[in-house]
BADREN-889521 format. One record per residue: x, y, z of N, C-alpha, C, O in turn. Coordinates in steps of 0.001 Angstrom, whole numbers, m for minus. Layout:
% BADREN-889521
   n_east  n_north     n_up  ca_east  ca_north    ca_up   c_east  c_north     c_up   o_east  o_north     o_up
        X        Y        Z        X         Y        Z        X        Y        Z        X        Y        Z
...
***
This chain:
% BADREN-889521
   n_east  n_north     n_up  ca_east  ca_north    ca_up   c_east  c_north     c_up   o_east  o_north     o_up
    40707    m6885    44549    41785     m6718    43570    42011    m5231    43350    41061    m4459    43221
    43292    m4835    43309    43656     m3449    43058    44210    m3317    41658    44453    m4306    40968
    44412    m2037    41242    44954     m1798    39906    46337    m2404    39764    46690    m2903    38696
    47129    m2364    40838    48474     m2941    40766    48437    m4441    40543    49357    m5012    39958
    47374    m5078    41009    47258     m6526    40811    47060    m6884    39355    47261    m8038    38976
    46667    m5912    38513    46413     m6197    37116    47680    m6218    36282    47670    m6648    35128
    48811    m5735    36894    50066     m5710    36154    50469    m7121    35763    50396    m8044    36574
    50884    m7279    34548    51305     m8586    34066    50221    m9337    33347    50499   m10305    32640
    48953    m8897    33518    47879     m9526    32763    47877    m9009    31340    48287    m7878    31079
    47413    m9844    30418    47275     m9382    29045    46278    m8218    29003    45326    m8188    29783
    46497    m7254    28088    45620     m6062    28067    44148    m6392    27984    43333    m5774    28669
    43792    m7362    27151    42374     m7686    26994    41784    m8222    28283    40656    m7888    28644
    42561    m9069    28987    42076     m9629    30243    41969    m8528    31290    40989    m8453    32031
    42992    m7674    31341    42956     m6583    32309    41750    m5677    32082    41093    m5245    33029
    41474    m5399    30819    40333     m4540    30505    39026    m5177    30959    38143    m4493    31477
    38903    m6496    30764    37689     m7189    31180    37507    m7143    32686    36398    m6942    33179
    38624    m7334    33430    38534     m7289    34887    38147    m5899    35365    37320    m5743    36263
    38762    m4883    34747    38433     m3513    35110    36956    m3211    34848    36311    m2496    35615
    36435    m3766    33755    35025     m3545    33430    34125    m4114    34514    33154    m3477    34921
    34449    m5318    34983    33665     m5936    36047    33732    m5096    37312    32720    m4842    37965
    34988    m4654    37655    35152     m3855    38862    34383    m2539    38789    33853    m2064    39794
    34327    m1962    37604    33667      m667    37440    32170     m783    37248    31467      227    37242
    31674    m1999    37090    30238     m2165    36888    29790    m1698    35538    28826     m942    35423
    30498    m2150    34487    30135     m1733    33134    28694    m2085    32843    28173    m3067    33373
    28043    m1291    32003    26646     m1537    31626    26527    m2867    30912    27395    m3239    30122
    25453    m3578    31193    25221     m4860    30534    24951    m4632    29057    24508    m3562    28639
    25229    m5664    28284    24959     m5576    26848    23470    m5353    26629    22650    m5951    27325
    23113    m4518    25690    21686     m4252    25462    20948    m5514    25043    21497    m6371    24351
    19683    m5615    25476    18867     m6762    25108    18385    m6634    23676    18750    m5691    22975
    17564    m7583    23238    17064     m7541    21867    16222    m6293    21629    15427    m5896    22481
    16402    m5688    20478    15669     m4473    20159    14250    m4803    19713    13974    m5886    19197
    13351    m3832    19930    11971     m4009    19490    11929    m4076    17963    12748    m3445    17295
    10987    m4829    17411    10875     m4912    15945    10707    m3537    15318    10060    m2654    15883
    11286    m3374    14167    11219     m2105    13456     9807    m1857    12946     9120    m2785    12520
     9379     m599    12991     8064      m240    12470     7998     m505    10969     9003     m419    10263
     6805     m827    10498     6619     m1043     9074     6784      274     8321     6315     1318     8775
     7435      223     7196     7607      1415     6369     6335     1685     5569     5474      815     5439
     6231     2893     5037     5078      3239     4205     4954     2301     3001     3838     1878     2698
     6046     1950     2294     5920       990     1183     5469     m391     1645     4724    m1065      933
     5909     m823     2828     5468     m2131     3332     3964    m2114     3631     3258    m3072     3318
     3486    m1043     4226     2055      m932     4522     1256     m875     3225      210    m1515     3111
     1741     m112     2247     1049       m25      961      978    m1392      297      m28    m1725     m331
     2035    m2187      430     2047     m3522     m176     1047    m4445      508      422    m5280     m146
      892    m4297     1823      m91     m5107     2549    m1494    m4809     2037    m2261    m5724     1739
    m1821    m3534     1936    m3161     m3136     1491    m3399    m3551       42    m4524    m3880     m334
    m2344    m3535     m772    m2481     m3859    m2197    m2386    m5354    m2483    m2432    m5756    m3645
    m2254    m6182    m1455    m2113     m7623    m1669    m3200    m8146    m2598    m4386    m7891    m2391
    m2779    m8878    m3620    m3714     m9329    m4655    m4759   m10296    m4118    m5825   m10440    m4716
    m4476   m10964    m3000    m5416    m11956    m2475    m6392   m11382    m1449    m7119   m12143     m811
    m6427   m10068    m1276    m7487     m9474     m463    m8792    m9474    m1260    m8777    m9424    m2490
    m9919    m9531     m549   m11198     m9705    m1216   m11709    m8396    m1825   m11338    m7318    m1361
   m12555    m8477    m2857   m13180     m7270    m3412   m13984    m6505    m2362   m14031    m5275    m2386
   m14618    m7235    m1437   m15397     m6557     m393   m14489    m5719      503   m14853    m4615      906
   m13305    m6249      814   m12367     m5489     1638   m11872    m4261      887   m11711    m3195     1481
   m11634    m4396     m392   m11163     m3249    m1175   m12228    m2150    m1230   m11908     m962    m1214
   m13478    m2558    m1293   m14560     m1572    m1264   m14606     m888      105   m14818      320      202
   m14404    m1678     1150   m14406     m1133     2507   m13229     m189     2738   m13307      729     3554
   m12137     m425     2010   m10953       428     2135   m11258     1891     1850   m10642     2783     2432
   m12223     2140      942   m12531      3514      548   m12969     4349     1743   m12707     5550     1806
   m13639     3698     2689   m14101      4404     3889   m13135     4265     5047   m12982     5195     5839
   m12479     3118     5158   m11688      2826     6354   m10243     3329     6295    m9583     3429     7329
    m9747     3646     5090    m8386      4178     4919    m7349     3327     5652    m6728     3792     6608
    m7162     2088     5210    m6313      1148     5956    m4844     1543     6043    m4179     1215     7025
    m4323     2243     5029    m2914      2627     5112    m2690     3605     6257    m1754     3444     7041
    m3538     4605     6355    m3415      5562     7457    m3666     4872     8796    m3014     5170     9796
    m4624     3944     8796    m4946      3224    10026    m3749     2405    10517    m3401     2475    11696
    m3117     1633     9633    m1981       812    10037     m804     1679    10481     m102     1344    11435
     m598     2774     9794      479      3681    10209      207     4218    11615     1131     4354    12417
    m1059     4524    11916    m1418      5100    13210    m1244     4098    14351     m692     4441    15396
    m1712     2857    14159    m1661      1903    15270     m303     1239    15404       15      696    16462
      512     1270    14341     1897       811    14385     2040     m660    14792     2776     m956    15732
     1355    m1591    14108     1573     m3007    14411     2963    m3432    13941     3429    m2984    12893
     3622    m4294    14712     4990     m4692    14385     5125    m6207    14365     4371    m6910    15037
     6079    m6708    13600     6269     m8160    13506     6429    m8790    14889     7136    m8274    15754
     5751    m9921    15064     5875    m10669    16304     4901   m10279    17397     4880   m10915    18451
     4092    m9249    17178     3134     m8828    18206     2052    m9887    18438     1803   m10747    17593
     1419    m9793    19611      204    m10549    19909     m922    m9532    20014     m874    m8638    20860
    m1931    m9658    19166    m2996     m8656    19080    m4361    m9303    19235    m4562   m10466    18887
    m5298    m8520    19766    m6685     m8956    19936    m7592    m7913    19314    m7517    m6733    19658
    m8459    m8345    18392    m9433     m7471    17752   m10794    m7741    18381   m11388    m8795    18153
   m11294    m6781    19180   m12580     m6956    19857   m13729    m6724    18885   m13643    m5889    17985
   m14812    m7482    19085   m15995     m7412    18226   m15527    m7491    16766   m15791    m6596    15963
   m14841    m8561    16452   m14161     m8683    15156   m15118    m8739    13977   m14738    m8384    12862
   m16356    m9178    14199   m17333     m9217    13111   m16843   m10040    11941   m16457   m11198    12101
   m16860    m9433    10751   m16420    m10142     9554   m14914   m10274     9439   m14429   m10966     8544
   m14158    m9627    10325   m12721     m9827    10359   m11900    m8896     9497   m10733    m9183     9234
   m12474    m7780     9043   m11721     m6840     8204   m10441    m6379     8907    m9348    m6491     8353
   m10584    m5864    10123    m9409     m5393    10860    m8536    m6558    11293    m7310    m6451    11282
    m9151    m7664    11672    m8393     m8846    12103    m7398    m9272    11034    m6242    m9569    11337
    m7846    m9302     9785    m6960     m9727     8697    m5855    m8706     8450    m4707    m9092     8231
    m6171    m7429     8479    m5134     m6417     8302    m4050    m6564     9367    m2861    m6473     9062
    m4456    m6789    10609    m3480     m6977    11681    m2611    m8202    11417    m1394    m8155    11596
    m3231    m9288    10993    m2477    m10516    10743    m1439   m10321     9643     m314   m10811     9744
    m1826    m9601     8595     m887     m9350     7496      254    m8441     7953     1398    m8621     7536
      m55    m7465     8809      967     m6523     9259     1911    m7141    10284     3108    m6854    10270
     1396    m7973    11161     2205     m8554    12239     3075    m9700    11732     4176    m9919    12237
     2586   m10420    10748     3408    m11443    10128     3451   m12757    10897     2882   m12859    11983
     4124   m13762    10340     4040    m15133    10851     4686   m15359    12209     4473   m16409    12816
     5465   m14410    12700     6077    m14593    14019     5166   m14142    15150     5505   m14319    16320
     4003   m13556    14820     3078    m13090    15835     1797   m13895    15847     1702   m14941    15203
      813   m13407    16580     m494    m14059    16663    m1581   m12990    16725    m1388   m11921    17304
    m2715   m13296    16122    m3860    m12384    16149    m5099   m13168    16570    m5339   m14281    16101
    m5875   m12566    17460    m7111    m13173    17954    m8270   m12254    17608    m8186   m11040    17791
    m9354   m12837    17105   m10572    m12095    16823   m11640   m12505    17820   m12006   m13678    17891
   m12145   m11546    18593   m13126    m11862    19637   m14540   m11821    19085   m14895   m10935    18307
   m15330   m12780    19493   m16756    m12817    19158   m17533   m13230    20404   m17061   m14030    21212
   m18721   m12675    20544   m19573    m12958    21698   m20238   m14323    21521   m20848   m14568    20481
   m20138   m15217    22507   m20831    m16502    22385   m22342   m16300    22289   m22879   m15318    22800
   m23005   m17218    21644   m24462    m17129    21519   m25116   m17376    22872   m24698   m18256    23624
   m26135   m16597    23168   m26904    m16771    24401   m27710   m18064    24277   m28583   m18164    23415
   m27427   m19064    25135   m28133    m20343    25006   m29626   m20245    25264   m30380   m21143    24890
   m30065   m19155    25903   m31492    m19002    26191   m32264   m18471    24993   m33495   m18445    25003
   m31536   m18045    23955   m32195    m17508    22766   m31912   m18407    21570   m30751   m18638    21232
   m32944   m18909    20937   m32719    m19775    19773   m32094   m18996    18630   m32409   m17824    18424
   m31218   m19640    17896   m30558    m18993    16757   m31567   m18755    15640   m32445   m19581    15390
   m31428   m17628    14981   m32297    m17325    13850   m32015   m18296    12707   m30901   m18799    12565
   m33034   m18547    11902   m32875    m19461    10776   m31774   m18967     9844   m31780   m17813     9415
   m30845   m19842     9542   m29767    m19503     8618   m28640   m18700     9228   m27684   m18352     8535
   m28734   m18395    10527   m27685    m17600    11172   m26391   m18384    11250   m26392   m19577    11551
   m25295   m17710    10978   m23990    m18350    11086   m23556   m18378    12546   m23982   m17526    13326
   m22738   m19315    12927   m22296    m19384    14327   m21427   m18185    14687   m20800   m17597    13806
   m21377   m17814    15956   m20525    m16695    16365   m19075   m16934    15955   m18546   m18036    16105
   m18445   m15890    15438   m17042    m15995    15055   m16789   m16611    13703   m15640   m16872    13347
   m17853   m16851    12933   m17669    m17484    11622   m16783   m16628    10718   m15969   m17153     9958
   m16948   m15301    10805   m16138    m14412     9975   m14657   m14517    10305   m13814   m14485     9409
   m14342   m14643    11585   m12943    m14791    12008   m12373   m16099    11494   m11247   m16140    10999
   m13144   m17162    11607   m12671    m18469    11133   m12475   m18475     9623   m11550   m19108     9114
   m13344   m17771     8911   m13165    m17652     7457   m11838   m16968     7135   m11109   m17407     6245
   m11529   m15905     7854   m10267    m15191     7624    m9073   m16092     7928    m8087   m16106     7191
    m9173   m16831     9006    m8072    m17715     9379    m7796   m18729     8279    m6639   m19002     7958
    m8861   m19290     7698    m8691    m20282     6637    m8122   m19651     5376    m7280   m20248     4705
    m8582   m18438     5050    m8132    m17776     3826    m6649   m17435     3865    m5974   m17477     2837
    m6141   m17096     5046    m4760    m16638     5137    m3740   m17776     5191    m2536   m17537     5096
    m4213   m18997     5340    m3282    m20126     5280    m2761   m20218     3850    m3531   m20395     2906
    m1459   m20097     3705     m866    m20150     2376     m998   m18862     1594     m895   m18869      367
    m1229   m17733     2297    m1330    m16443     1606      m17   m16105      916     1041   m16608     1297
      m88   m15251     m103     1097    m14869     m868     2208   m14370       42     3363   m14773      m98
     1857   m13499      967     2809    m13020     1971     2388   m13628     3305     1280   m13356     3768
     3234   m14443     3941     2837    m15116     5179     2325   m14140     6229     2925   m13093     6470
     1211   m14501     6847      567    m13653     7849      574   m14361     9194      864   m15554     9286
      252   m13609    10230      116    m14202    11554    m1080   m15149    11565    m2086   m14870    10913
     m992   m16257    12288    m2176    m17104    12426    m3284   m16368    13168    m3031   m15644    14131
    m4517   m16565    12704    m5687    m15944    13330    m6425   m16999    14146    m6687   m18102    13664
    m6757   m16648    15384    m7484    m17550    16281    m8796   m16883    16692    m8870   m15662    16826
    m9810   m17690    16886   m11086    m17196    17384   m11062   m17162    18904   m10726   m18157    19547
   m11422   m16009    19485   m11575    m15877    20933   m13069   m15736    21216   m13620   m14639    21121
   m13712   m16822    21558   m15148    m16820    21825   m15340   m16454    23297   m15378   m17315    24175
   m15462   m15142    23534   m15480    m14618    24900   m16571   m13566    25040   m16852   m12823    24099
   m17181   m13506    26213   m18147    m12446    26503   m17428   m11101    26573   m16272   m11031    26993
   m18117   m10027    26160   m17487     m8717    26113   m17023    m8222    27476   m16035    m7493    27560
   m17713    m8602    28534   m17285     m8141    29851   m16020    m8857    30310   m15374    m8430    31266
   m15672    m9929    29638   m14453    m10683    29956   m13853   m11167    28638   m13835   m12369    28372
   m13358   m10236    27804   m13091    m10551    26402   m11756   m11212    26100   m11495   m11564    24949
   m10904   m11391    27106    m9549    m11889    26848    m9413   m13337    27307    m9663   m13627    28477
    m9024   m14256    26417    m8800    m15641    26837    m7757   m15708    27949    m6793   m14942    27924
    m7921   m16592    28912    m6996    m16654    30057    m5535   m16806    29657    m4649   m16271    30324
    m5279   m17530    28578    m3888    m17767    28182    m3196   m16509    27656    m1978   m16507    27477
    m3958   m15439    27405    m3371    m14207    26882    m3126   m13156    27963    m2663   m12056    27658
    m3428   m13478    29214    m3261    m12500    30278    m1807   m12033    30365     m890   m12840    30518
    m1616   m10726    30266     m284    m10152    30362      580   m10342    29137     1774   m10044    29173
       m3   m10838    28039      787    m11143    26847      419   m10292    25632     1070   m10392    24592
     m601    m9466    25749    m1064     m8709    24590     m226    m7437    24378      122    m6733    25326
       81    m7172    23111      761     m5936    22731     m211    m4891    22212       55    m3692    22300
    m1341    m5343    21668    m2251     m4433    20976    m3668    m4980    21043    m3894    m6171    20832
    m4625    m4097    21341    m6050     m4437    21308    m6749    m3362    20486    m6508    m2170    20677
    m7616    m3789    19574    m8385     m2847    18761    m9878    m3067    18965   m10329    m4179    19239
   m10630    m1984    18825   m12092     m2035    18897   m12612    m1015    17887   m12611      189    18142
   m13053    m1518    16743   m13358      m650    15610   m14855     m436    15409   m15577    m1353    15016
   m15312      794    15684   m16670      1248    15365   m17760      444    16058   m18860      296    15524
   m17460      m72    17239   m18467      m845    17959   m18624     m436    19419   m19522     m936    20097
   m17778      456    19920   m17935       849    21326   m19314     1449    21559   m19917     1222    22607
   m19822     2218    20589   m21137      2846    20758   m22245     1816    20918   m23274     2094    21533
   m22033      611    20357   m23047      m438    20454   m23107    m1070    21845   m23990    m1884    22115
   m22180     m705    22723   m22090     m1365    24020   m22875     m634    25104   m22651     m843    26296
   m23805      231    24670   m24644       909    25649   m25391      m81    26534   m25631      193    27709
   m25754    m1220    25977   m26514     m2222    26735   m25690    m2824    27864   m26251    m3393    28800
   m24363    m2708    27790   m23517     m3309    28822   m23537    m2530    30126   m23276    m3095    31188
   m23847    m1223    30059   m23843      m412    31270   m22476     m461    31943   m21458     m159    31321
   m22462     m845    33222   m21198      m935    33964   m20275    m2003    33397   m19088    m2043    33722
   m20820    m2863    32555   m19987     m3893    31940   m18896    m3320    31049   m17883    m3978    30813
   m19090    m2086    30543   m18039     m1468    29735   m16796    m1213    30573   m15673    m1414    30110
   m16999     m774    31796   m15864      m540    32690   m15148    m1857    32979   m13919    m1899    33037
   m15913    m2924    33159   m15309     m4241    33393   m14504    m4680    32174   m13408    m5222    32318
   m15037    m4452    30979   m14337     m4804    29750   m13019    m4038    29640   m11977    m4623    29346
   m13071    m2725    29879   m11857     m1919    29773   m10804    m2333    30793    m9611    m2341    30491
   m11241    m2674    31990   m10284     m3136    33008    m9662    m4466    32606    m8480    m4705    32852
   m10467    m5338    31981    m9938     m6627    31531    m8893    m6439    30440    m7877    m7134    30424
    m9138    m5505    29532    m8164     m5213    28483    m6887    m4649    29109    m5782    m5039    28731
    m7039    m3738    30058    m5888     m3142    30733    m5031    m4221    31390    m3806    m4209    31272
    m5683    m5147    32078    m4963     m6216    32777    m4205    m7125    31817    m3106    m7583    32131
    m4788    m7388    30645    m4200     m8359    29718    m3060    m7781    28892    m2235    m8534    28375
    m2997    m6461    28758    m1936     m5835    27972     m621    m5824    28740     m604    m5725    29967
      473    m5927    28006     1790     m5715    28595     1942    m4228    28942     1252    m3397    28350
     2816    m3874    29875     3116     m2450    30074     3602    m1842    28755     4469    m2400    28084
     3039     m711    28404     3343       m84    27124     2459     m564    25995     2549      m52    24879
     1591    m1555    26268      673     m2060    25249     m383    m1030    24885     m701     m145    25679
     m926    m1150    23675    m1831      m146    23127    m3265     m659    23010    m3503    m1832    22721
    m4204      240    23238    m5648        m1    23091    m6137     1070    22127    m6129     2255    22461
    m6563      665    20933    m6961      1609    19885    m8451     1439    19606    m8922      336    19327
    m9185     2548    19687   m10640      2527    19515   m11038     3563    18478   m10624     4720    18555
   m11842     3146    17507   m12415      4061    16518   m13932     4004    16628   m14506     2954    16916
   m14581     5158    16392   m16045      5144    16432   m16611     6365    15714   m15886     7281    15326
   m17941     6342    15551   m18666      7419    14895   m18915     8540    15910   m19465     8298    16984
   m18513     9747    15572   m18545     10854    16524   m19956    11370    16763   m20710    11629    15825
   m20297    11516    18048   m21561     12131    18435   m21347    13557    18899   m20210    14011    19034
   m22438    14260    19141   m22365     15665    19565   m21991    15767    21034   m22209    14841    21815
   m21428    16902    21391   m21032     17143    22777   m22233    16993    23709   m23317    17504    23426
   m22036    16302    24798   m23074     16145    25806   m23995    14962    25599   m24842    14692    26451
   m23854    14239    24477   m24777     13120    24212   m24292    11805    24816   m25069    10854    24913
   m23032    11731    25219   m22526     10498    25816   m22719     9307    24902   m22313     9318    23740
   m23347     8279    25451   m23636      7080    24664   m25140     6936    24446   m25623     5864    24081
   m25876     8029    24674   m27341      7984    24627   m27895     7769    23226   m29047     7360    23086
   m27109     8032    22183   m27606      7881    20818   m27061     6616    20149   m26993     6527    18923
   m26680     5652    20969   m26061      4440    20434   m26999     3627    19558   m26557     3021    18581
   m28291     3602    19890   m29228      2791    19111   m30024     3601    18094   m30764     3032    17291
   m29879     4921    18122   m30618      5757    17174   m29699     6263    16066   m29914     5966    14891
   m28680     7025    16441   m27755      7568    15448   m26484     6744    15314   m25651     7008    14447
   m26341     5739    16183   m25139      4890    16174   m23872     5734    16268   m22938     5593    15479
   m23879     6607    17256   m22755      7503    17511   m22463     7522    19009   m23271     7085    19828
   m21263     8050    19343   m20875      8195    20738   m20024     9451    20865   m19235     9766    19974
   m20181    10158    21958   m19387     11352    22201   m17939    10957    22502   m17679    10117    23363
   m17015    11569    21790   m15599     11222    21941   m15109    11423    23372   m14426    10557    23918
   m15451    12557    23983   m14983     12846    25340   m15517    11825    26339   m14824    11461    27290
   m16748    11362    26125   m17350     10358    27001   m16572     9045    26920   m16245     8445    27943
   m16278     8605    25692   m15530      7365    25504   m14141     7478    26129   m13683     6574    26827
   m13495     8585    25867   m12136      8755    26407   m12145     8708    27936   m11263     8102    28545
   m13135     9341    28552   m13230      9330    30015   m13386     7905    30538   m12747     7532    31522
   m14225     7113    29892   m14435      5740    30361   m13156     4913    30259   m12839     4144    31167
   m12433     5066    29176   m11214      4265    28992   m10122     4714    29964    m9431     3878    30546
    m9965     6010    30140    m8945      6502    31073    m9267     6087    32507    m8357     5921    33319
   m10548     5919    32828   m10936      5490    34169   m10429     4094    34495   m10320     3729    35666
   m10116     3308    33462    m9583      1958    33675    m8080     1969    33913    m7494      920    34183
    m7443     3137    33818    m6010      3242    34055    m5192     3573    32830    m3978     3750    32926
    m5838     3662    31672    m5109      3943    30433    m4698     5408    30344    m5345     6287    30913
    m3608     5652    29615    m3178      6990    29273    m3496     7248    27802    m3165     6433    26941
    m4137     8379    27515    m4353      8756    26124    m3010     9117    25509    m2214     9832    26118
    m2755     8614    24283    m1494      8868    23595    m1686     9896    22484    m1012    10925    22451
    m2616     9602    21575    m2876     10536    20478    m4195    10185    19799    m4756     9108    20003
    m4673    11127    18985    m5902     10943    18223    m5582    10978    16740    m4842    11842    16271
    m6148    10030    16009    m5982     10025    14562    m7026    10924    13915    m8195    10911    14299
    m6597    11698    12938    m7505     12645    12281    m7899    12200    10880    m8624    12917    10191
    m7437    11036    10447    m7614     10643     9052    m9053    10273     8700    m9365    10125     7519
    m9935    10118     9683   m11345      9836     9404   m12266    10974     9857   m13487    10815     9876
   m11685    12111    10217   m12498     13219    10693   m13144    13959     9530   m12576    14062     8443
   m14351    14472     9785   m15046     15328     8822   m15809    16396     9589   m16955    16175     9979
   m15192    17550     9812   m15845     18613    10591   m17157    19092     9988   m17965    19699    10692
   m17392    18835     8699   m18628     19303     8062   m19841    18462     8447   m20973    18885     8211
   m19638    17295     9026   m20744     16437     9454   m21383    17051    10704   m20703    17207    11718
   m22685    17406    10654   m23323     18002    11835   m23556    17004    12967   m23903    17399    14079
   m23369    15712    12690   m23464     14644    13703   m24850    14527    14328   m24990    14042    15450
   m25870    14968    13606   m27229     14916    14144   m28087    13875    13430   m29292    13797    13672
   m27481    13077    12556   m28189     12003    11857   m27270    10792    11791   m26048    10906    11887
   m27893     9628    11623   m27062      8425    11470   m26234     8523    10195   m25030     8264    10200
   m26892     8900     9107   m26199      9144     7848   m26359    10613     7495   m27486    11086     7352
   m25269    11344     7350   m25384     12781     7061   m26221    13047     5812   m26233    12257     4868
   m26913    14171     5834   m27756     14582     4704   m27461    16050     4407   m27734    16899     5255
   m26912    16383     3231   m26617     15494     2103   m25506    14506     2450   m24725    14737     3373
   m25442    13386     1689   m24463     12348     2003   m23035    12894     2018   m22627    13637     1126
   m22307    12517     3026   m20902     12889     3145   m20266    11878     4099   m20981    11157     4795
   m18951    11816     4142   m18349     10892     5112   m18749    11259     6531   m18805    12437     6885
   m19024    10247     7338   m19319     10460     8747   m18071    10961     9468   m16950    10570     9141
   m18282    11824    10442   m17168     12254    11282   m16832    11115    12236   m17670    10695    13034
   m15603    10621    12146   m15190      9483    12957   m13846     9779    13611   m12981    10425    13019
   m13687     9302    14826   m12445      9526    15554   m11733     8196    15796   m12357     7135    15817
   m10424     8276    15976    m9599      7112    16316    m8716     7536    17473    m7959     8501    17362
    m8810     6818    18583    m8073      7167    19798    m7076     6057    20147    m7401     4871    20081
    m5884     6455    20510    m4850      5505    20927    m4556     5714    22408    m4219     6818    22837
    m4690     4636    23185    m4399      4646    24610    m3253     3668    24889    m3009     2736    24123
    m2559     3905    26003    m1447      3021    26376    m1582     2614    27839    m1984     3410    28687
    m1240     1371    28113    m1079       949    29509      281     1460    29973     1297     1138    29357
      322     2252    31050     1603      2836    31466     2679     1773    31673     2400      661    32119
     3909     2141    31337     5047      1224    31476     5417     1070    32945     6351      338    33273
***
């Protein structure tokens, strides 16, 4: 069809045909969810139905700064590794909202080792959080238990579907995994969508100590951790400074005199 062939067509029709001929850009797809505002994050942290224990933990964990840093958005699918009692798991669920999903990972019990008397089953803290958030004042994302070994921490149904993975103050405890840490990081990399985020916080160790003080001072060298994660293919994005304390000499598990521990928060991305 030539331009002369368009003569006699109604202007709107002619314009549409010309657009097709010229290869007009396709209509933009759905936009990514908007980031939570500072007042929205403050409201999440101030929710009246959060527990007194969580509010006490807030004094050290600074959840408002944390949520702003990791940027959880409505509708995301997130996985909280080594979820423990579920403090971070619940914050993610409240921030992501009912259109998303949150999974809390717990290590299955070793069948060769008998459970200690009175020990709760693995993932009990995550299940408690899931039950508490049903019918919460502000609807939250459903929380699911992911009972998975750390070397393979992502449920098969989540492969390629994760937007965000967090690992809070427990990477240093994984010294026993040895090469299994690399396997864990590769599994997280594989399960994230392109552009997905892997956020890790931990207690800062001294330069050159690597992960050697994991069972004594419960610390890890930041550069060592970053090197291991980048080796899995991740790109470092930024470091959060809201938990840093340069005055901590990092030579004791608990600083003496008492002061906040120097802690780092690292954000990595799976390349797009």
